[in-house]
N, C-alpha and C positions, 0 to 999 in steps of 0.2 A: 051477063048479070053480075058475076063475081067482080069484074073490073069496075062496074058502076058502083057497087057497094063499097069497094076499096076507095074509090075517089071521093064518094060522099063522106066516108069515114075520115078521110084526110082533111076535108073541109071543116068537119066538126073539131078535129084535133087542133087545127090551126086557130080556130076561135078561142079555145081555152088556153092554148099556149101563148098567143099574142097577149091576152089579158095578164098572164103571169109575168111575161117579159116586162111589160110597162109598169105593172103594179109592184112587183117584187124585185125587179132588176136581175132576174136569173136568166140563164140561157135556157131556151125552151126544150133543149135536148133531154132534160130530166123527165119530160113527159113524152116527147116524140119518140125517143129510142125504144122504150118498152112497148108503147102502143103500136108503133110501126112494125116492130119485130113480130108481134102477134098477127098483124093484118097481112103481112107478106105471104102468108099461106094462101091467100085468095088469088094471088097471081103466080103461084107455083114457083116461088124462089126456093132453091135448095135449102134445107134446114141448116146446113153448116155454113151458109153464107148470108143468112138473114140478118145477123147482128152487124156484119160489115156494111150491108146495104142500108140498114136502118141508121147506123152511125153516120155514114157518108151523106145520106139524104137529109138527115137532121141538121148537120152542119151547113149544108147548102141552103136550107131554109133560113137558118139563123143569120146568114150573111145579110139578108134583106131586113128581117125583123129587128135585129140588134142595131142595124144602121139607122132605121127610122127612130127607134127609141133613143139611141145615142144622140141624134141630132136634137131631139127635144130636151134631153138632159143638158146638152151644151147651152141651149137657149135659156134654160132655167138656172144656169151657172152652178150645176151640181157636180162638176167634174174637177178633180184635184190634178191639175196640169203639173204641178210641182212634183208629184209622185209619178205620174204617167211617163214623164220624159226618161225615167230610169227603167220603166217596166216594158215599154213598147218593143225594144230590140229583142229581148229574150222571150217575150210572148210570141213573136212571130217565128223565131227559131224553134221554140218549144212546140208550137202548134204544128209545124212541119214535121218535127221529129216524132211526135206522137202518132201521126197518121202513117208514118213509115213503120214504126215498131209494132203496130197492130197485126202485121203479118206474122210476127214471131212470138207473140204472147197469148196464152190461152185465155179466152174471155171469161170462163168461170172463176178463175183466180182473181181477175181484175174486178169482177162484179162483187165477189165476196169481200175483198179488201175495201172497196169503196163504200159498200153498204155500212161497214163498221165505222169508217171515218165520217160518213154523212150523219150517222146517228149521234156520234159524239159531238159533232159540231152543232147539230140541232139541239141537243141537250144543253150545251153551253149557252146558246142563243136564248132558249126558253127561260133559263134561270138568270139570264143577263149577267153571267159571271165569266165573260171571256178573259183569257189570260192577257196580261198587260205586255203588249209588244210595242210600247211607245217608241223604243229605240229604232224600230223599223223605219220610221220616217227620217231618222238621223244617219242611217247607214245605207246609202244607195246600193252598195254591192249586195247587201243582204236582201233588200227589196227586189232587186233585179234577179237574183238567183231564185228566190221564192216564186216570182212571177213566171220564170221559165219553166220551173218544175210543175206549177199548176197548169200551164198551157199544155205541156206534154201529156200529163195525166188526163186533162179534159178531152183532148182529141182522141185519146185511146178509147173513151166511152161515149164520144159524140156529144159531150156537154160543152156549152159555151164557156163555162168556167165560173159563172156567177155563184154556184153553190160553194166554191172554194174562195174566190176573190172577196166576196162580201164578209165572211167571217174573219179572214185575214185583215182586211181593212178595218173592221170593227175592233179587232184586237189591237190595232195600231192607233186606237182612239179617234178614228175618223167617224164623224156623225153619220147616222144611218142613211140619210138621204144622199149625202155626198158619196158614201160607200156604194150605194145603188147606182148613182150616176157614173161613177168611175168604173164600176164593174161592167156597165153596159158597153163602154168603150173597149174594155179588155175582152169581153165576150165577142165583140165584132171582129177584133183582130185574130182571136183564136179560131173562130169559124171560117174566116177568109183564108188564113194560111193553111188550115187543115183541109178545106175543100179543094184547094188547088192541088194538093198532093193526092187526095183520094180520087181525083179525076184521072190521074195517070198511074195509080198504084195498084190497080186490080190485077190479080193473077190471070183471071179469065172472066169472060162475061157470064154473070149468073142469070141474065135476062133472056132465056131461051124463048124465041118466038115473039118477044116484045120489042117495040120500037121506043125511041125517045129516051135513051139512056147513054151515060158517059161514065166509063169506069164503074164504080160502085154506086153511082147516083142515078136514081129513077126520077126523071124530070116531071112527069105528070103528078107524082106525089108531092114534089117541091112546089109546083104551081098550085095544087089543091090546098096545101097548107098555107101558102103565102096569101091566097085570095082573102082569107078571113083573118089571118094573123096580123096583118098590117093595121087595118082599122081598129082591131081590138087592142093592139099594142098602144095605139094613140089614146084609146079610152082608158087603158090601164094607167098610163102616165098621168092623165088628168086626175084620176082617182087617187093616185099616190100622193099628189100634192095637197089633197084634202083630208088625208088620213093622219092619224096620230102616229108618231114614230114608234111608240111601244107596241101599237097594234100591228104595224108593219113587221116589226121584228119577230113577234110571236107567230104571225101568219107564215113568215118565212121558215120558222122553226118547225111548224107543223108540216109544211110541205116537204122539208128535208126528211122528216121522220117517215112520212108516207113513201117517199122515193127509196129510202134506205130499206124498208121492209119489202117493197116490191122487187128491188134488185136482189135482195137476199133469197127471196122465195122463187124467183124466176129461173 
């Protein structure tokens, strides 16, 4: 009964997360990680390994959801290829590094730090007073370095990176819809590189008596989330192109605030 409740909950999480991916351009990990961490008690995952399992499983789901959303953003021509060519190499390296470092950094410190950063970013977006980082587009080395750092931090918490890439791109004076489209590509690369490392980086298996797992990734949860997240990501992308940019930006700010508070209190 517990495993059935767990899988049904994953399906519900997938629907909501898919909508957020398509509509707001964020990696769904901001929702999946805290929700999945709480649900893992139903399948008896040890308390000290729930965060790692939630993070790895979250990234695995985002490989598929961000790929679908990214493809549609490419068709809509919302991707800044001129910036991506400097970002891709360090995003891949940073994504792999973050998945390795999680074995050595205490999760409470990370959650506390990111909750503060997320709240400050949300406040800036809400007030529409992002710092002027226009030079970021003119300095490829700075853009590349920032992207690698974001990727590293994102895989440490199981976030695709949209919560960081979008504010940075907006600060560089990239229009909101292009920032969302470019962020989708970045989130796909972060989740793919991080997932590959999490598959082989588990100290020991936390899935005692369970089947269908690899490393820290629990595949039934991945499938349950993906089943609904893909169609809802497509729906979210359609809705995004009918929404006003100001409304999208404020919706993203509200979501960041909620995530910041949930991470700080968890």
